C-alpha distance (Angstrom), angle and dihedral (degrees) to the residues before:
residue distance angle dihedral
M1 . . .
A2 3.77 . .
F3 3.82 120.6 .
H4 3.68 133.0 -177.8
N5 3.78 118.4 -107.2
S6 3.92 100.2 -85.9
A7 3.77 139.7 129.3
L8 3.77 90.5 -100.4
A9 3.86 93.3 47.7
R10 3.84 88.9 56.1
L11 3.76 88.3 56.7
V12 3.81 93.3 58.2
P13 3.84 112.9 90.7
E14 3.78 123.5 -133.4
G15 3.82 93.0 -131.0
N16 3.74 132.9 27.5
Y17 3.84 122.6 -21.8
R18 3.80 119.1 -109.3
A19 3.75 127.1 -164.2
A20 3.75 91.9 -101.1
D21 3.82 90.2 53.4
L22 3.79 91.4 53.5
A23 3.82 91.8 45.6
R24 3.83 90.5 54.5
I25 3.77 92.1 47.5
S26 3.76 92.4 47.7
A27 3.86 91.2 48.0
A28 3.85 90.0 51.3
L29 3.88 91.9 50.0
R30 3.79 90.8 48.0
E31 3.80 92.3 46.6
H32 3.77 90.3 53.5
Q33 3.86 92.7 41.8
T34 3.84 87.8 -126.0
L35 3.73 92.5 152.2
R36 3.81 98.7 36.8
F37 3.74 113.6 130.6
V38 3.75 116.9 -154.2
R39 3.85 112.4 -142.6
Q40 3.81 128.5 -154.0
P41 3.72 118.0 -128.4
S42 3.85 86.8 -101.0
G43 3.77 88.9 63.4
L44 3.82 93.9 -111.2
Y45 3.76 128.7 116.0
S46 3.84 125.1 -123.6
A47 3.79 119.8 -136.1
S48 3.70 87.1 -108.9
S49 3.85 133.6 14.7
A50 3.82 94.6 -156.4
G51 3.83 90.9 123.4
E52 3.72 132.5 -118.3
S53 3.75 94.3 -30.1
I54 3.75 89.3 77.6
S55 3.75 95.3 57.1
T56 3.78 91.5 97.0
T57 3.73 92.8 52.8
G58 3.77 97.1 56.7
Y59 3.82 92.2 -122.9
A60 3.78 89.1 113.8
N61 3.81 86.1 73.4
V62 3.76 124.4 87.4
W63 3.83 126.5 -118.5
V64 3.81 119.1 -153.2
R65 3.81 93.1 -137.4
D66 3.85 93.5 51.6
N67 3.77 91.5 48.7
V68 3.82 91.8 50.2
Y69 3.85 89.8 52.1
V70 3.76 91.7 48.7
A71 3.80 91.6 45.9
F72 3.78 93.6 48.5
A73 3.89 89.7 50.3
H74 3.83 89.2 55.2
H75 3.74 91.3 47.7
V76 3.78 95.2 52.3
T77 3.79 91.6 45.6
G78 3.86 93.1 52.6
A79 3.76 101.5 -97.0
T80 3.81 92.9 109.9
H81 3.80 91.0 148.6
V82 3.81 87.1 66.8
A83 3.72 92.3 51.7
T84 3.78 92.6 49.7
E85 3.82 91.0 51.3
V86 3.85 90.5 52.4
V87 3.85 89.2 49.5
R88 3.73 91.7 50.6
A89 3.75 92.7 48.9
L90 3.75 92.4 49.4
R91 3.81 91.2 44.8
S92 3.83 88.1 51.5
F93 3.90 89.6 53.1
F94 3.84 91.7 48.4
S95 3.86 90.5 46.0
R96 3.80 91.4 49.1
Y97 3.86 89.5 53.9
R98 3.76 97.9 35.8
H99 3.78 89.5 129.9
R100 3.86 87.2 73.6
F101 3.86 89.9 61.5
D102 3.75 93.6 37.2
D103 3.78 93.0 51.8
V104 3.79 92.2 51.5
I105 3.82 92.1 44.4
S106 3.83 93.3 51.3
G107 3.82 92.9 43.0
A108 3.82 92.7 -118.8
V109 3.88 89.6 131.3
D110 3.78 136.0 32.5
P111 3.80 107.6 -107.4
Q112 3.81 90.0 -158.0
D113 3.82 85.5 75.6
V114 3.76 97.0 77.2
A115 3.86 89.4 -156.6
N116 3.77 86.9 72.1
R117 3.83 93.5 55.3
A118 3.76 129.1 89.8
H119 3.79 108.6 -79.6
V120 3.87 117.7 -114.7
R121 3.87 94.7 -174.1
F122 3.75 118.6 55.5
D123 3.78 147.2 143.2
G124 3.81 103.9 -73.8
R125 3.88 93.7 -167.7
T126 3.77 93.6 61.6
V127 3.91 95.9 21.0
S128 3.71 88.4 -130.6
A129 3.79 139.0 125.8
I130 3.73 121.1 -94.5
G131 3.72 125.0 -133.2
E132 3.72 100.9 -130.2
R133 3.79 120.9 104.1
W134 3.81 112.8 -101.8
A135 3.86 139.4 164.3
H136 3.77 97.1 -97.2
A137 3.73 94.7 173.9
P138 3.84 104.9 93.5
N139 3.70 99.4 127.7
D140 3.79 91.5 -176.4
A141 3.77 92.3 66.8
I142 3.78 92.3 57.4
G143 3.75 89.9 42.1
Y144 3.81 91.9 53.1
F145 3.82 88.6 52.3
L146 3.77 90.6 50.3
W147 3.85 90.1 49.2
L148 3.83 95.6 47.2
S149 3.77 92.8 45.9
S150 3.82 90.5 51.1
T151 3.81 91.8 43.7
L152 3.84 93.2 53.9
A153 3.77 91.5 43.9
A154 3.78 91.9 50.6
N155 3.89 89.6 49.7
R156 3.85 87.3 51.1
A157 3.77 89.1 -118.2
L158 3.80 93.5 117.7
R159 3.71 121.5 49.0
R160 3.79 114.0 -121.5
D161 3.86 105.2 -131.4
A162 3.74 135.7 155.7
E163 3.79 95.8 -91.6
A164 3.79 92.0 51.1
A165 3.86 90.3 48.0
A166 3.77 91.4 50.1
V167 3.77 95.6 49.2
L168 3.82 94.4 45.2
T169 3.85 92.8 45.0
R170 3.88 88.7 49.8
L171 3.85 90.9 51.6
V172 3.78 91.5 52.9
R173 3.77 91.3 48.2
Y174 3.82 90.3 45.8
F175 3.95 89.9 54.2
K176 3.80 90.1 50.3
A177 3.87 91.7 48.9
I178 3.82 93.3 51.9
R179 3.87 89.6 42.5
F180 3.80 88.8 -129.2
W181 3.78 91.1 -162.3
Q182 3.78 90.5 68.3
D183 3.84 99.7 22.0
E184 3.91 116.1 122.4
D185 3.77 97.7 -131.8
S186 3.80 130.7 -179.5
G187 3.80 96.5 -115.1
H188 3.77 130.2 -155.1
W189 3.82 93.5 -41.3
E190 3.71 95.3 44.4
E191 3.73 91.9 -133.3
Q192 3.80 131.1 113.6
R193 3.80 113.3 7.8
K194 3.77 118.8 -117.1
I195 3.81 138.9 145.8
S196 3.80 103.9 -78.2
A197 3.81 102.7 163.6
R198 3.75 114.0 76.6
């Protein structure tokens, strides 16, 4: 593997990695805060932490999928408390906008109009929906949240209470209502809708 001449490149061995090599690389990454995640007061993570200059790009918002990824990374590296805080904040958002799930489940709205679906991109500072039109049909994002919530609960890292049960049950009923196995969703890149679940 070819690297540019840099301080990090000098830490990469020519042959096999040893524990000492990985420890030096890990220390260098920590020293330069390469893997530092900046949290909002809500406990959620924006798509970018570049500051206010990104507010016009939309990257100051949070995505459900990205937050699940970051939370899981914290969980597997021993910071499970961070993962549970992220799940609680996402759960709070889903609970606050439970009418979006309920309206789809009851048939009160057409789920093919993605504006009617649960939002997967929102303002993380206020934990509230944003008005701009977006492809809110990435079933994977909601599925990842369901998976991580269940994983943390099964590991006894997340308390199983009535609110958690209500949100998770609602998600399962929502997936059944949209018939996720044949639903054209927006996928990871939230672009053209197609059947992603097989």
